[in-house]
C-alpha positions in Angstrom: 0.0 0.0 0.0 2.5 2.6 1.2 4.7 3.6 -1.7 3.0 1.1 -4.0 -0.6 2.3 -4.4 -0.1 5.8 -3.0 2.9 7.9 -1.8 2.0 7.8 1.9 5.5 7.1 3.2 6.2 10.9 3.5 3.2 11.0 5.9 4.8 8.4 8.1 8.2 10.1 7.9 6.7 13.4 8.8 4.8 11.9 11.7 8.0 10.4 13.1 9.7 13.8 12.9 6.7 15.4 14.6 7.4 13.2 17.6 11.2 13.6 17.4 10.9 17.4 17.2 9.4 17.3 20.7 12.8 16.1 21.9 14.8 18.4 19.6 15.6 15.5 17.2 15.1 14.9 13.5 15.7 11.9 11.2 16.5 12.7 7.5 14.8 10.7 4.8 18.2 9.0 3.9 18.3 7.5 7.4 14.6 6.8 7.7 14.6 4.6 4.6 15.6 1.5 6.5 12.5 1.7 8.7 10.1 1.7 5.7 7.8 -1.4 5.8 8.8 -2.2 9.4 6.3 -2.9 12.2 5.8 0.2 14.4 6.9 -1.0 17.9 10.3 -2.4 16.6 10.7 0.7 14.4 10.3 3.0 17.4 12.5 0.8 19.6 15.3 1.2 17.1 14.6 4.9 16.5 14.5 5.7 20.2 17.9 4.0 20.7 19.4 5.9 17.7 18.0 9.2 18.8 18.6 8.6 22.5 15.1 9.6 23.4 14.3 10.1 27.1 10.9 8.3 27.0 9.4 4.9 27.2 8.2 3.0 24.2 4.6 3.2 25.5 4.8 7.0 25.8 6.2 7.3 22.2 3.5 5.0 20.7 0.7 6.8 22.6 1.9 10.2 21.2 2.6 8.9 17.7 -0.8 7.4 16.9 -2.9 10.6 16.8 -0.2 12.6 15.1 0.1 9.9 12.4 -3.7 9.5 11.9 -4.0 13.2 11.3 -1.4 13.0 8.6 -2.8 9.8 7.0 -6.2 11.3 6.6 -4.9 14.2 4.5 -5.9 13.7 0.8 -3.2 12.4 -1.5 -3.5 11.0 -5.0 -3.0 7.4 -5.9 0.2 6.7 -7.7 0.0 6.9 -11.5 -1.6 3.8 -12.9 -2.6 2.4 -9.5 -6.4 2.8 -9.7 -6.4 1.9 -13.4 -4.4 -1.3 -12.7 -6.6 -2.5 -9.9 -9.8 -1.8 -11.9 -8.4 -3.6 -14.9 -7.5 -6.7 -12.8 -10.9 -6.7 -11.2 -12.5 -6.6 -14.7 -10.3 -9.6 -15.7 -11.6 -11.5 -12.6 -8.2 -11.6 -10.9 -8.6 -11.9 -7.1 -6.6 -9.1 -5.4 -5.3 -8.8 -1.8 -3.9 -5.8 -0.2 -0.9 -7.0 1.9 0.5 -4.3 4.2 2.7 -3.9 7.3 0.3 -1.1 8.3 -2.5 -1.6 10.8 -6.1 -1.9 9.5 -7.0 1.5 11.1 -4.3 3.1 9.0 -5.5 1.3 5.9 -9.0 2.6 6.6 -7.5 6.2 6.6 -5.2 5.9 3.6 -7.3 4.1 1.0 -10.2 6.6 1.1 -7.8 9.5 1.1 -6.4 8.2 -2.2 -9.8 7.1 -3.7 -8.8 3.4 -3.5 -11.2 2.0 -0.9 -13.5 -0.9 -1.7 -11.3 -2.3 -4.5 -9.7 -5.2 -2.8 -11.1 -8.7 -2.1 -9.1 -9.3 1.1 -6.8 -7.4 3.4 -3.7 -8.7 5.1 -2.6 -6.2 7.8 0.0 -6.3 10.5 -2.6 -6.7 13.2 -3.8 -10.0 11.6 -0.4 -11.8 11.8 2.1 -12.8 14.5 5.1 -11.8 12.6 4.9 -9.1 9.9 7.2 -8.1 7.1 10.1 -8.9 6.3 8.9 -12.3 7.3 6.6 -14.2 4.9 3.5 -14.6 7.1 1.6 -11.5 5.8 1.9 -12.8 2.2 1.1 -16.4 3.1 -2.0 -15.1 4.9 -3.0 -13.1 1.8 -2.6 -16.1 -0.5 -4.6 -18.3 1.9 -7.5 -15.8 2.1 -7.5 -15.5 -1.7 -7.5 -19.3 -2.0 -4.5 -19.2 -4.3 -1.1 -21.0 -3.8 1.7 -18.5 -3.1 3.7 -19.7 -6.1 0.7 -18.6 -8.3 0.6 -15.1 -6.8 2.1 -12.0 -8.2 3.2 -9.5 -5.5 4.0 -5.8 -6.2 6.4 -4.3 -3.6 8.6 -1.2 -3.2 10.4 -1.6 0.1 13.2 -3.9 1.2 11.1 -5.4 4.0 8.1 -5.9 1.7 10.2 -7.4 -1.1 11.9 -9.8 1.3 8.5 -10.8 2.7 7.0 -11.6 -0.7 10.1 -13.4 -2.0 10.3 -15.5 1.2 6.6 -16.5 0.7 7.6 -17.9 -2.7 5.7 -15.4 -4.9 6.5 -13.9 -8.3 7.6 -10.4 -7.2 7.5 -7.2 -9.2 9.5 -4.4 -7.7 8.0 -1.0 -8.1 10.3 2.1 -7.9 7.8 4.9 -8.3 8.6 7.0 -5.2 11.6 8.6 -3.7 11.6 6.1 -0.8 11.6 3.0 -3.0 14.3 0.5 -2.4 17.2 0.0 -4.8 16.8 -2.8 -7.3 16.8 -6.1 -5.4 18.1 -9.5 -6.4 15.5 -12.2 -6.9 12.7 -10.1 -8.2 11.1 -11.0 -11.5 11.0 -7.5 -12.9 11.7 -3.9 -11.8 9.2 -1.3 -13.0 9.2 2.5 -12.6 5.4 2.9 -12.8 2.3 0.7 -12.3 1.5 1.6 -15.9 4.4 -0.7 -16.8 2.9 -3.7 -14.9 3.0 -6.8 -17.2 -0.6 -7.8 -17.4 0.3 -10.9 -19.4 1.3 -12.4 -16.0 -2.3 -12.5 -14.9 -4.3 -13.2 -18.0 -7.1 -15.6 -17.0 
C-alpha cells in the first residue's frame, strides 16, 4: 500500500519527525529509509535508541498514533496507474489482496484519502499476523485468504522489507520504484518497473 498504491510514506516520515521534534531531534529521509515497511513497535524501539530519546516505548507509541492518523487522513493521490491497474485486474476477474505492514485502522484512513477504498477482495494487515514483514507470514495469509497457492501469486512491492517478505513467501515479485523512498533494485525479483502503468498484465491473463 504505502509507496505502491499511494505515496503515503512521506506522511509516516513526517509523523515520526513530529514526535522527534518534541525532543529536539530529526531523522532525514536518507536514514529513515531502513525503517520503511517495518512494524511500528520495533521501528520505534530502534529509533529511540538511535536518537537517545528520554521516553518509554509506550509513551512514544501513545503520542505517535494521533499525530500519524491526522497526517494519514490528508488527501493524497493514488500513484500513476494504481487505480487503473486495480480496476483492470478486477475486470479480468483476478482476485486481489492488499498486503501491508500497516494496521487496519491506517488502511481505513489511507485508502479513502487516495480514492482506493472498496477495491480489494481481502486485506492482510499487521494486526492480523504474529510476525509481519520482512517475514513471509503476511503474504502467506493473503494467499490463503484468496485461495491461491503462493507460487501462483504476483506481488508488487517497493520496500526492502516488503520485497523480502514476498520473496520469502515464494511469490512472483514485481519491484516498483515509483517513489523517492523505493528500495534499490533487489536480487531475486522477476522484474523492476518505474510505474504501475508498466505492470506486465500478461502475467495475470485468465
